[in-house]
N, C-alpha and C positions, 0 to 999 in steps of 0.2 A: 820590955823593949818595944820602941815605936816601930812603925813600918819602915821608915827610912833606915833606922838602926839595924833592923833585921835584914833588910836588903843588903846593906853594906857588909854585915857579918857573913851572910850566905855567899855573897860575891867573893869575899876573901877566901872562904872555904873552897869554893869552886876553883879558884886559882891555885890553891894549895894542893888539891887532889887531882885536878884535870891536867896531868903531866905524865911524862914518860915513866917516872918511877911507879906510877899506879899500875902499869901494864903487867909487870912481872908476876904479881900476886893475884891477878884477876883473870877470870875466864876469857877475857878479850885477848889475852896473850896467844890463844890458839889461832884465831883468824889472822892475828898479826904475823904468824909464821909464813903467810902467803902473800903473793903480789898479784896473781891472776884474779880478776873480779869474781868469777864463778867459784873458785876455790875459797875465797874469803867468805862468800855467801854461804856455802855449804858448811865449811868449818865453823863459821859463826852460828849457824842454825843448830848444829849438834852441840856446841859448847853452851849455848843458851838453854837448850832443852835439858841438858844435864845439870844445869845450875841450881841444884838444891843440895844442901849439906855443906861439908867443909870445902872451901875453895881449893885447897891443896889436892883433894881427891877428885874434884870436878876437873881440874886442869890435867891431872894425871890420866884419868880415863878418857878425856877428850883427845889428848895427845896419842894415847894408845890406839884409839880408833883411826885417827889420821895415819898412823904408821901402818895399820892393817890395810889401809887404802893406798899404801906406797907413797904417802905424802903428795898424792895427786887426786884429791877427792872428785873433782869434776870429771877427769878422764876415767877414773874407776867407775863412777856412777854410770857413765855413758857406755863404756866399752867392756865392762867385766863379763866374765863367763861364769857359768854355774859353778865350775870348780874353784873360782876365785872366792866365792862366798863361803866356802867351807872353813877358811881360816878365821872367819868372823863368828863361827858357831859358839865359841867359848866366851865371846865378849859380853860383858854385863856391867851395868852401872845401876846400883840400887834396884829399882823395879823395871828398869829398861833392859830387855833381854833380846835374844836372837830374833824372836818373832817381830819385835819392834824394829830392830835394825834392818831386817829384810824388807819390811813394808816401807820404811823411810827411803831406802835405796830404790825400791820399786817406784814409789811416787816420784822421787827426784829424777829418775831415769825417764819416766813418762813425761814429766814437766819439761826437763831440759832438752828433750828431743823436739820440742815445739817452741821453746822460748829461750831467749838469750840470757835473761836475768830473772832472778826470783822476785825482783821488785814488782813486776807486773802482777804478781799474785797478791800483793798487799795494797794495791792502789785504792785510795778513797775516790769516790765519785765527785764530780764537780761541786755539788751542793753540800757535801759532807765536811763539817768543820773539823772533825777529828777522825781517828782511825778505828773507831768502834765497829762500824758496819763492815769495814775492810777486814778486820780480824775475824768477824763472823763468816764472811765469805771465804777467807783463807781456810778456816776450819772445815767448812763444807767442801771446798775444793780438795783439800788434803785427803778427806775420807770419801771421795767420790768414786774411787776405783772399786771394782766389784769385790775384790778380795780383802778389803780393809778389815783388819782384826778389831774386834770390839775392845780388847784390852789396851790397844795402842791409843785409844781416844784420850786417856788421862794425860798423855804426854803433849798434846796440843790443846791448850785451853781455849775458851771462847767466852766473850762477854754474854752470850746468850744463856750461859749457865751461871752468870753472875761472878765468874772468876775475875780476879784482879789482873790476870794475864801478865804477871810480873816478868816471866822469862821472855815472852814474845815482845813485850814493851821494851825490855832491855835490848833485845836483838835489833829492834827497829831503831833504837837510839844509836847503836853501833853503826848501822848501815846509813842512816839519814843525816845525823848531826855532822856539821862540818865547821872546823875552826883550825887554828894553827898550832894546836897543842899536841897533836900526834896520837891521841887515844882513839876517839871515834873516827870512823873511816870516811863518812860523807860521800860514799860512792853511788848512793841512790839520789837522784836529782828530781824525781817526779813527785815525791812526798815532801811536804814542808815540815820543818822542825816544829812549827806552831801547831801542827796536827797530831803530834805525838802525845802520848799519855805517860806520865812518870811511872817507872817501875816502883812497886811498893812491896818491900819485903819486911821482915821483922825489924831490922835495923832502921830502915827508912821510916817505917810506921812509928816506931818508938820516939825517934827524934822529932818527927813531924807533929806528933801529939804534944810533946813537951813544948814545942815552939808555937802551938796553937794554930797549926796549919790545917788540921783535920779535926772534926768533932764526931763523925759517925762512929758508932760503937763497933760495927763490923769492919772487917778488912776484905772488901769485895770490889767489884768494878766501879760502883758509885763512889767508893772511898778514893780510888785512884783518880777518878774524875774530880772529886772535891779537892784533892791535893794539887792536881794540875792547875785547876782554876785559881787556887790560892797563889801558886807560883807564878802565874801569868801576871799578877800584880807587880812582880819584880822584873819580868821580861816576857812580854806577850809573844814575842817572836821565837823564843827559845826557852820555854819553861823547864824542859827536862834536863837542861844543863845542871840544875840544882840537885839532880840525883847524885852527882859527885859530892856535893856538900853534905847532904843528908846521910848518904851511905858512909862517907868518909868519917863523919862525926860519930856515927853509930858503931863503926868497926874499931876506930882508933882511939876514941875519946870516951869510953864507957864510964 
C-alpha cells in the first residue's frame, strides 16, 4: 500500500470509528456523563487510569466510583468530609485500591483548591514540541505531596521510566482534540493537538506494525513517538486522530 493509499484508508477508518456509536462501548462514555468542565476532567482521569483490561469492566468500575461520589466528582473532591470517604473503602479495580483512591482524591482536592482546570498541570512549555516533558512534570507534581504512597506510582506513568503512557495519552486526546464528531471533548485550548502522542496499546501496536508504521521491537515511549511521527505524515496538525482508526481496526476487524 502506497502512502497516499494508506492515508486514504486510515482517513476512512477515522470517519468510521470517530462517531457517537463509538462512545457507548469505550471508557470515554464516563466523562460523557457530565457537562461541567471539572467533572469531565476528573471523571476522564479516573476512567483513563482504570483503562486496562476489558472495556466493559473499566466502564462499570468507573461508573461505580462516580456514583460513590454522588455523580458530582468535582464537588465531592473539594467538599467531602472524612465520613464521606468511608463509602469508598470497598472500591477496587484490579490493583487500584482504597489507598490509591484516597491519594487521588487528596491530590485533586489540593490541586483544585488552587486551580480551575487540570489542563494547567499538563501544559508544555513554549519551546516543547510535544507533551513528553509535560507528562514528566505532571507525574512529579502528582506525587509531590508528603504522604504520596509508593504503591500508587504505578497508576501514573511517566516517559522518564520509558513507559508508553498509553492511558495518559488517551486522556489528553479526550481533553484536547476538537472536531464535530462528538467523541473527544476539546475543552483544553492551551495544548495543541499536534503536541499529543498517540496512545499505543496491544491493538494499536499490532495494527501499526502490520501497516509498517512502527519498527521498534519494544513497546515503550520511543515507540509511541515513532508511531506519532509516522502518523504526522498524514496529518501533522492532528496525528492522534488516527488512534480511532488503528484501535477500531484492532478491536473490530481482527
